[in-house]
ZAVOLO-444513 format. One line per 10 residues: number of its first residue (from 1); their letters; for each residue x, y, z of N, C-alpha, C, O. Coordinates in steps of 0.02 Angstrom, whole numbers. Example, Ala and Ser with C-alpha at 12.3 -4.5 7.8 and 13.67 -1.06 7.14 Angstrom:
1 = AS = 660,-284,390,615,-225,390,660,-165,390,712,-166,423 ~ 642,-112,354,684,-53,357,645,2,394,670,57,402
***
This chain:
1 = MLFLNAQRWP = -4606,-1255,7585,-4589,-1250,7651,-4513,-1271,7647,-4464,-1241,7669 ~ -4517,-1326,7617,-4438,-1339,7603,-4392,-1314,7572,-4331,-1321,7579 ~ -4434,-1270,7521,-4398,-1217,7481,-4358,-1162,7509,-4299,-1146,7499 ~ -4419,-1128,7558,-4386,-1086,7606,-4332,-1100,7657,-4294,-1056,7677 ~ -4328,-1163,7678,-4271,-1199,7719,-4206,-1198,7676,-4149,-1180,7689 ~ -4230,-1221,7630,-4160,-1215,7584,-4129,-1140,7580,-4069,-1127,7580 ~ -4167,-1106,7577,-4138,-1036,7567,-4101,-997,7627,-4058,-954,7629 ~ -4146,-1039,7686,-4100,-995,7739,-4038,-1043,7768,-4013,-1030,7823 ~ -4017,-1098,7729,-3966,-1128,7757,-3903,-1093,7732,-3870,-1079,7782 ~ -3881,-1078,7693,-3820,-1038,7669,-3827,-983,7703,-3773,-953,7703
11 = VTLALASAIF = -3871,-951,7736,-3854,-886,7788,-3840,-897,7844,-3797,-865,7875 ~ -3876,-951,7869,-3856,-984,7926,-3787,-999,7953,-3756,-985,8004 ~ -3776,-1037,7889,-3708,-1070,7883,-3652,-1015,7889,-3598,-1025,7917 ~ -3674,-942,7853,-3616,-900,7825,-3613,-855,7917,-3562,-823,7932 ~ -3661,-859,7958,-3665,-816,8016,-3622,-860,8050,-3566,-838,8064 ~ -3636,-924,8068,-3590,-971,8117,-3525,-953,8088,-3490,-916,8123 ~ -3506,-970,8039,-3442,-968,8004,-3386,-894,8017,-3325,-892,8021 ~ -3449,-827,8024,-3415,-767,8038,-3395,-774,8126,-3343,-762,8157 ~ -3459,-796,8144,-3447,-797,8231,-3384,-843,8259,-3347,-839,8308 ~ -3388,-880,8212,-3307,-944,8244,-3238,-911,8228,-3187,-925,8259
21 = VAPHNACWSA = -3241,-857,8168,-3185,-842,8121,-3152,-772,8166,-3093,-765,8184 ~ -3207,-727,8176,-3191,-686,8222,-3153,-684,8283,-3113,-636,8281 ~ -3149,-714,8332,-3108,-725,8376,-3047,-755,8368,-2997,-734,8398 ~ -3044,-805,8326,-2986,-818,8286,-2938,-764,8272,-2881,-753,8294 ~ -2980,-728,8225,-2923,-666,8193,-2905,-636,8254,-2845,-632,8267 ~ -2943,-615,8292,-2907,-570,8357,-2844,-602,8389,-2796,-572,8413 ~ -2854,-665,8387,-2803,-699,8442,-2746,-713,8388,-2688,-722,8404 ~ -2771,-713,8322,-2690,-742,8276,-2666,-663,8258,-2616,-662,8223 ~ -2701,-573,8282,-2682,-542,8251,-2616,-515,8308,-2571,-475,8295 ~ -2629,-549,8371,-2570,-517,8424,-2523,-535,8408,-2517,-586,8373
31 = PPLQGVPVLS = -2462,-489,8432,-2393,-499,8389,-2370,-561,8438,-2389,-560,8497 ~ -2328,-618,8412,-2317,-665,8444,-2235,-661,8477,-2186,-635,8449 ~ -2237,-690,8536,-2180,-689,8574,-2120,-718,8523,-2125,-761,8481 ~ -2059,-676,8544,-1994,-705,8517,-1953,-745,8557,-1965,-746,8617 ~ -1906,-780,8534,-1871,-819,8569,-1796,-804,8538,-1785,-812,8479 ~ -1750,-783,8580,-1678,-784,8536,-1645,-822,8603,-1662,-843,8658 ~ -1580,-815,8554,-1524,-866,8591,-1484,-816,8657,-1466,-759,8643 ~ -1472,-846,8726,-1438,-828,8761,-1374,-811,8763,-1341,-858,8785 ~ -1337,-756,8747,-1265,-763,8750,-1218,-771,8816,-1159,-788,8818 ~ -1259,-753,8867,-1203,-764,8917,-1255,-778,8976,-1315,-777,8965
41 = VTSESIKAND = -1226,-791,9042,-1272,-783,9100,-1219,-794,9149,-1172,-833,9146 ~ -1237,-752,9197,-1191,-733,9265,-1227,-727,9338,-1263,-679,9353 ~ -1214,-773,9377,-1242,-772,9435,-1241,-707,9482,-1184,-685,9491 ~ -1278,-683,9505,-1291,-619,9550,-1314,-638,9602,-1341,-693,9606 ~ -1308,-599,9651,-1356,-595,9720,-1370,-527,9751,-1325,-490,9769 ~ -1425,-514,9757,-1463,-462,9788,-1451,-454,9868,-1454,-508,9898 ~ -1440,-400,9906,-1435,-404,9966,-1499,-370,9994,-1513,-312,9978 ~ -1537,-408,10038,-1579,-379,10075,-1586,-382,10146,-1568,-432,10177 ~ -1618,-317,10181,-1623,-342,10258,-1693,-317,10273,-1730,-287,10234 ~ -1704,-336,10342,-1765,-336,10360,-1751,-347,10423,-1708,-386,10443
51 = RPEICTPTIL = -1802,-298,10472,-1796,-294,10549,-1859,-309,10571,-1888,-259,10594 ~ -1892,-361,10573,-1939,-375,10603,-1952,-345,10681,-1910,-337,10725 ~ -2017,-333,10682,-2032,-321,10763,-2028,-384,10800,-2039,-439,10776 ~ -2008,-368,10870,-2010,-447,10923,-2066,-423,10976,-2059,-378,11018 ~ -2113,-456,10968,-2165,-440,11011,-2169,-493,11084,-2179,-554,11081 ~ -2160,-457,11143,-2181,-497,11212,-2234,-489,11247,-2261,-434,11254 ~ -2250,-529,11267,-2326,-514,11340,-2286,-499,11401,-2233,-523,11421 ~ -2327,-451,11427,-2297,-419,11491,-2352,-421,11539,-2408,-401,11525 ~ -2334,-446,11602,-2390,-453,11646,-2407,-360,11695,-2360,-325,11714 ~ -2443,-351,11700,-2456,-277,11723,-2505,-279,11776,-2561,-303,11765
61 = TAQQIAQREE = -2485,-252,11843,-2530,-237,11884,-2575,-189,11893,-2558,-141,11858 ~ -2625,-176,11923,-2684,-121,11917,-2641,-58,11922,-2645,-12,11881 ~ -2587,-57,11987,-2550,14,12009,-2523,31,11964,-2534,91,11955 ~ -2467,-8,11900,-2430,8,11870,-2466,39,11807,-2447,94,11786 ~ -2510,9,11780,-2564,43,11741,-2586,101,11762,-2573,150,11728 ~ -2624,111,11824,-2630,178,11827,-2581,236,11861,-2592,297,11860 ~ -2531,206,11886,-2461,250,11893,-2437,266,11822,-2407,320,11820 ~ -2442,237,11768,-2428,248,11706,-2484,315,11669,-2471,368,11641 ~ -2530,291,11682,-2583,330,11650,-2560,415,11704,-2554,469,11675 ~ -2552,410,11768,-2551,456,11791,-2481,504,11776,-2481,566,11783
71 = DSKTWMQKNW = -2420,463,11754,-2380,495,11734,-2379,517,11659,-2324,521,11632 ~ -2426,529,11630,-2430,534,11542,-2480,602,11549,-2492,634,11498 ~ -2507,621,11609,-2537,673,11620,-2488,747,11621,-2432,749,11646 ~ -2530,817,11585,-2505,854,11606,-2505,882,11683,-2532,844,11724 ~ -2479,943,11708,-2465,969,11755,-2540,1010,11753,-2573,998,11804 ~ -2566,1044,11717,-2635,1065,11723,-2686,1014,11719,-2738,1036,11744 ~ -2693,945,11695,-2714,887,11703,-2723,866,11778,-2778,856,11804 ~ -2668,861,11807,-2670,825,11879,-2676,882,11920,-2662,862,11977 ~ -2694,967,11922,-2692,1027,11968,-2755,1051,11949,-2780,1083,11996 ~ -2796,1049,11894,-2826,1090,11892,-2893,1095,11951,-2933,1140,11939
81 = IPVLGGVAGL = -2901,1069,11987,-2953,1072,12056,-2900,1114,12094,-2919,1172,12093 ~ -2853,1110,12119,-2803,1140,12163,-2803,1198,12115,-2827,1244,12148 ~ -2794,1213,12075,-2783,1277,12019,-2859,1325,12046,-2853,1379,12077 ~ -2908,1303,12033,-2974,1326,12047,-2980,1353,12124,-3006,1406,12140 ~ -2949,1303,12168,-2941,1322,12242,-2904,1390,12254,-2926,1430,12295 ~ -2835,1406,12209,-2797,1454,12233,-2833,1510,12194,-2827,1567,12216 ~ -2872,1500,12135,-2919,1559,12113,-2963,1589,12170,-2963,1648,12187 ~ -2999,1541,12197,-3048,1557,12244,-3008,1595,12313,-3035,1632,12354 ~ -2946,1576,12313,-2901,1598,12381,-2877,1676,12362,-2871,1715,12410 ~ -2864,1696,12306,-2855,1762,12278,-2918,1791,12281,-2915,1848,12302
91 = AIGIPISNYV = -2982,1771,12266,-3040,1816,12286,-3031,1821,12347,-3030,1881,12359 ~ -3024,1793,12390,-3040,1808,12468,-2983,1832,12495,-2984,1857,12551 ~ -2926,1828,12457,-2867,1864,12475,-2870,1961,12458,-2834,2006,12478 ~ -2929,1960,12414,-2915,2053,12413,-2934,2087,12468,-2901,2132,12495 ~ -3007,2059,12492,-3039,2098,12540,-3003,2092,12612,-3011,2134,12656 ~ -2951,2018,12617,-2916,2026,12684,-2854,2067,12662,-2821,2090,12709 ~ -2835,2080,12605,-2764,2128,12587,-2799,2197,12600,-2755,2235,12622 ~ -2844,2221,12597,-2888,2280,12600,-2875,2301,12668,-2848,2353,12684 ~ -2901,2246,12714,-2896,2261,12799,-2834,2264,12810,-2816,2317,12835 ~ -2793,2227,12801,-2715,2225,12805,-2692,2297,12804,-2673,2332,12851
101 = ASVTSTALVV = -2701,2317,12722,-2673,2397,12717,-2703,2448,12765,-2673,2491,12797 ~ -2755,2437,12764,-2807,2508,12816,-2769,2476,12886,-2759,2522,12925 ~ -2751,2426,12904,-2721,2421,12972,-2633,2425,12987,-2602,2438,13039 ~ -2615,2413,12934,-2534,2427,12937,-2512,2452,12878,-2509,2512,12887 ~ -2494,2438,12816,-2464,2464,12751,-2489,2435,12693,-2498,2375,12695 ~ -2507,2480,12620,-2528,2456,12582,-2457,2407,12554,-2467,2359,12516 ~ -2405,2419,12571,-2350,2377,12536,-2362,2294,12544,-2334,2255,12506 ~ -2415,2267,12605,-2421,2212,12636,-2482,2181,12561,-2469,2125,12539 ~ -2538,2218,12532,-2565,2213,12484,-2555,2138,12451,-2583,2085,12465 ~ -2506,2153,12404,-2487,2104,12350,-2463,2029,12396,-2493,1976,12387
111 = PTVLIVGGAG = -2415,2035,12435,-2411,1979,12481,-2456,1929,12524,-2453,1868,12532 ~ -2499,1978,12549,-2548,1957,12572,-2625,1908,12520,-2653,1855,12535 ~ -2635,1945,12471,-2649,1883,12420,-2624,1859,12394,-2660,1812,12378 ~ -2568,1854,12367,-2540,1783,12349,-2541,1742,12416,-2562,1685,12412 ~ -2523,1765,12470,-2497,1710,12514,-2586,1670,12541,-2582,1613,12563 ~ -2644,1698,12537,-2697,1673,12540,-2705,1629,12481,-2720,1570,12487 ~ -2693,1666,12405,-2711,1611,12360,-2676,1573,12359,-2701,1527,12327 ~ -2604,1557,12382,-2563,1490,12380,-2604,1449,12434,-2625,1395,12414 ~ -2618,1466,12502,-2646,1438,12543,-2702,1407,12511,-2700,1346,12520 ~ -2763,1430,12468,-2797,1394,12440,-2784,1353,12389,-2832,1322,12367
121 = FFLTKMLMPV = -2728,1344,12362,-2698,1300,12308,-2686,1227,12344,-2710,1172,12332 ~ -2634,1251,12394,-2598,1185,12434,-2664,1163,12482,-2664,1103,12496 ~ -2712,1195,12505,-2754,1170,12530,-2812,1127,12499,-2843,1082,12528 ~ -2820,1146,12445,-2860,1095,12411,-2833,1034,12383,-2869,984,12380 ~ -2779,1033,12363,-2719,984,12330,-2735,949,12408,-2786,915,12411 ~ -2703,955,12457,-2709,902,12521,-2780,881,12528,-2777,827,12559 ~ -2849,898,12514,-2912,884,12546,-2932,833,12463,-2982,799,12454 ~ -2882,843,12420,-2898,798,12365,-2906,718,12378,-2856,693,12404 ~ -2957,675,12364,-2930,611,12389,-2877,594,12334,-2859,622,12282 ~ -2860,538,12364,-2788,518,12325,-2822,445,12297,-2854,408,12334
131 = NPLLTPPKPG = -2810,431,12228,-2823,360,12210,-2778,309,12235,-2718,301,12225 ~ -2819,276,12268,-2790,214,12302,-2734,170,12255,-2680,156,12282 ~ -2745,150,12191,-2713,132,12143,-2647,159,12143,-2603,117,12134 ~ -2618,247,12154,-2571,260,12160,-2522,259,12192,-2467,285,12184 ~ -2557,210,12254,-2494,216,12322,-2474,126,12316,-2511,76,12316 ~ -2402,134,12310,-2376,67,12310,-2388,28,12359,-2375,49,12416 ~ -2414,-33,12353,-2421,-78,12427,-2350,-84,12476,-2295,-79,12448 ~ -2353,-90,12518,-2317,-74,12565,-2255,-159,12589,-2285,-210,12606 ~ -2203,-162,12588,-2178,-250,12599,-2220,-281,12666,-2224,-257,12723 ~ -2246,-331,12644,-2288,-364,12701,-2361,-360,12714,-2394,-399,12748
141 = SFLAEQNFYF = -2388,-285,12668,-2463,-276,12692,-2498,-326,12630,-2479,-349,12576 ~ -2556,-327,12669,-2610,-391,12654,-2652,-353,12582,-2681,-299,12588 ~ -2650,-372,12545,-2687,-356,12475,-2759,-390,12472,-2752,-451,12468 ~ -2807,-376,12473,-2867,-406,12464,-2890,-430,12409,-2920,-483,12412 ~ -2883,-399,12351,-2885,-402,12275,-2850,-366,12234,-2854,-306,12224 ~ -2797,-424,12199,-2748,-378,12154,-2773,-408,12069,-2783,-465,12048 ~ -2775,-345,12040,-2797,-371,11967,-2717,-381,11928,-2662,-359,11945 ~ -2732,-411,11886,-2665,-423,11836,-2691,-405,11762,-2749,-414,11745 ~ -2644,-381,11721,-2665,-366,11651,-2621,-397,11611,-2570,-408,11643 ~ -2615,-423,11537,-2575,-422,11500,-2569,-387,11443,-2614,-389,11401
151 = ETTCKPGPVK = -2508,-349,11432,-2490,-318,11394,-2446,-326,11321,-2385,-323,11326 ~ -2462,-332,11286,-2401,-356,11228,-2355,-288,11198,-2383,-237,11178 ~ -2295,-296,11199,-2245,-239,11188,-2194,-252,11138,-2159,-303,11140 ~ -2190,-202,11087,-2171,-243,11030,-2100,-179,11017,-2101,-118,11027 ~ -2062,-209,11000,-2004,-162,10976,-1961,-196,10928,-1953,-256,10922 ~ -1932,-149,10894,-1892,-170,10825,-1839,-241,10850,-1818,-244,10907 ~ -1826,-281,10812,-1783,-333,10829,-1718,-326,10788,-1701,-271,10765 ~ -1687,-372,10780,-1604,-374,10789,-1616,-363,10692,-1674,-370,10671 ~ -1557,-346,10639,-1561,-331,10579,-1554,-395,10553,-1509,-431,10574 ~ -1605,-420,10501,-1582,-481,10456,-1562,-476,10400,-1595,-445,10358
161 = YQEIPHYRIT = -1498,-508,10383,-1478,-486,10299,-1483,-550,10275,-1472,-604,10303 ~ -1501,-536,10219,-1504,-614,10155,-1493,-596,10101,-1503,-537,10087 ~ -1464,-649,10046,-1449,-653,9979,-1486,-671,9939,-1476,-732,9942 ~ -1529,-661,9895,-1561,-687,9853,-1541,-682,9782,-1538,-630,9748 ~ -1523,-767,9756,-1494,-753,9689,-1540,-754,9639,-1599,-771,9636 ~ -1480,-719,9579,-1529,-690,9527,-1477,-707,9458,-1433,-750,9464 ~ -1485,-677,9405,-1444,-711,9345,-1450,-650,9317,-1503,-619,9321 ~ -1401,-628,9287,-1379,-569,9224,-1386,-608,9165,-1334,-641,9162 ~ -1414,-619,9126,-1413,-633,9049,-1393,-582,9004,-1395,-522,9016 ~ -1369,-614,8939,-1366,-541,8893,-1390,-579,8831,-1385,-639,8821
171 = YRFNGKVQSA = -1413,-538,8795,-1440,-575,8720,-1439,-506,8678,-1430,-448,8697 ~ -1454,-541,8596,-1464,-496,8550,-1520,-484,8524,-1546,-527,8490 ~ -1550,-423,8534,-1624,-382,8481,-1613,-347,8452,-1582,-299,8474 ~ -1630,-351,8389,-1626,-290,8334,-1543,-278,8319,-1528,-224,8294 ~ -1507,-308,8328,-1432,-292,8314,-1390,-275,8377,-1330,-262,8370 ~ -1421,-276,8440,-1381,-245,8483,-1382,-294,8549,-1429,-333,8552 ~ -1345,-295,8590,-1332,-345,8647,-1348,-298,8696,-1320,-245,8709 ~ -1412,-334,8727,-1434,-300,8798,-1433,-334,8862,-1411,-391,8863 ~ -1445,-317,8895,-1430,-373,8961,-1486,-373,9012,-1492,-313,9022 ~ -1530,-401,9050,-1573,-398,9088,-1572,-454,9154,-1546,-509,9144
181 = LVKYDPGERI = -1600,-438,9221,-1581,-472,9269,-1644,-521,9277,-1700,-497,9268 ~ -1638,-577,9289,-1698,-625,9281,-1692,-678,9343,-1636,-701,9354 ~ -1751,-702,9387,-1735,-737,9448,-1719,-805,9437,-1712,-840,9487 ~ -1710,-840,9359,-1713,-897,9352,-1677,-912,9303,-1677,-863,9264 ~ -1637,-966,9279,-1560,-969,9216,-1620,-992,9163,-1660,-1039,9163 ~ -1607,-937,9119,-1657,-971,9075,-1639,-1014,9021,-1676,-1021,8972 ~ -1570,-1051,9029,-1553,-1089,8965,-1530,-1064,8918,-1491,-1017,8920 ~ -1557,-1097,8857,-1493,-1078,8815,-1551,-1025,8759,-1535,-1001,8704 ~ -1604,-1020,8788,-1660,-962,8751,-1693,-915,8785,-1705,-938,8841 ~ -1712,-861,8780,-1740,-808,8827,-1813,-798,8790,-1816,-791,8729
191 = TLNAQGRPIN = -1861,-797,8824,-1919,-766,8775,-1932,-697,8798,-1934,-685,8858 ~ -1941,-648,8750,-1953,-586,8742,-2012,-568,8730,-2049,-611,8706 ~ -2038,-506,8743,-2110,-461,8734,-2102,-420,8664,-2047,-403,8644 ~ -2139,-410,8642,-2150,-347,8590,-2091,-296,8594,-2063,-278,8542 ~ -2066,-269,8671,-2031,-205,8680,-1964,-242,8658,-1925,-210,8623 ~ -1946,-316,8678,-1879,-364,8664,-1836,-357,8731,-1778,-337,8736 ~ -1882,-379,8785,-1864,-378,8854,-1894,-437,8854,-1940,-459,8819 ~ -1849,-473,8918,-1891,-539,8942,-1933,-546,8982,-1929,-522,9039 ~ -1986,-583,8960,-2051,-597,8996,-2043,-586,9077,-2078,-551,9113 ~ -1996,-620,9090,-1994,-659,9162,-1930,-592,9197,-1902,-598,9251
201 = EIAAADNNKK = -1924,-550,9161,-1874,-491,9214,-1894,-472,9267,-1954,-470,9280 ~ -1850,-457,9307,-1868,-440,9366,-1861,-381,9388,-1892,-360,9437 ~ -1804,-333,9340,-1785,-274,9364,-1754,-240,9294,-1729,-284,9259 ~ -1751,-193,9272,-1741,-142,9218,-1652,-166,9205,-1616,-155,9253 ~ -1623,-194,9149,-1565,-168,9131,-1545,-107,9163,-1583,-59,9167 ~ -1485,-109,9185,-1448,-47,9212,-1417,-18,9135,-1439,32,9107 ~ -1382,-44,9119,-1360,-12,9041,-1361,-68,8973,-1361,-130,8975 ~ -1363,-39,8934,-1380,-86,8871,-1319,-71,8839,-1297,-14,8830 ~ -1281,-147,8816,-1223,-130,8777,-1227,-136,8704,-1262,-181,8679 ~ -1197,-96,8668,-1202,-91,8595,-1158,-134,8563,-1105,-146,8591
211 = N = -1175,-167,8493,-1133,-200,8454,-1064,-170,8425,-1028,-205,8388
***
């Protein structure tokens, strides 16, 4: 039994070594970051503007809300019931016009139909109940109950300008002098990625200078 365990010990040691070395090899195989000297640093400012909304609460009465809803309706939405009354008036006006034509002249047929139809429209409109909220209160009148509502109104505010400081640096990579824009002053050296760009670059360089 001791002999079998002695034979398994080298196998176990080899497996453990392989498991330990494999992830370290993966890390060692990654290309290291490069650090190069900074040739020059100049301060720049990026101008930005913003226009935040300004929201203010407004107190509205029930009458104001009802009036606004009424003003947003189309003509047909406001008068569809009187229109039905006008159509009914036209239907009634046809036999009346036939009687008028038999008594007087056929030239009065169309005017008679139009008059009866118009009368049906305006009569229906007059008989429609009026929303009491659409009637503004008269000065000095007694209001038994009045409801108030809060409404938040937002509109664009004034434009705010700000200047954000940044730094334009130059460095040499693969024999070429390149520039980049970074947020902080890197000091004497800058760290580059595998493509030769600073790891903390915030904007691509507008142009690259050749040596």
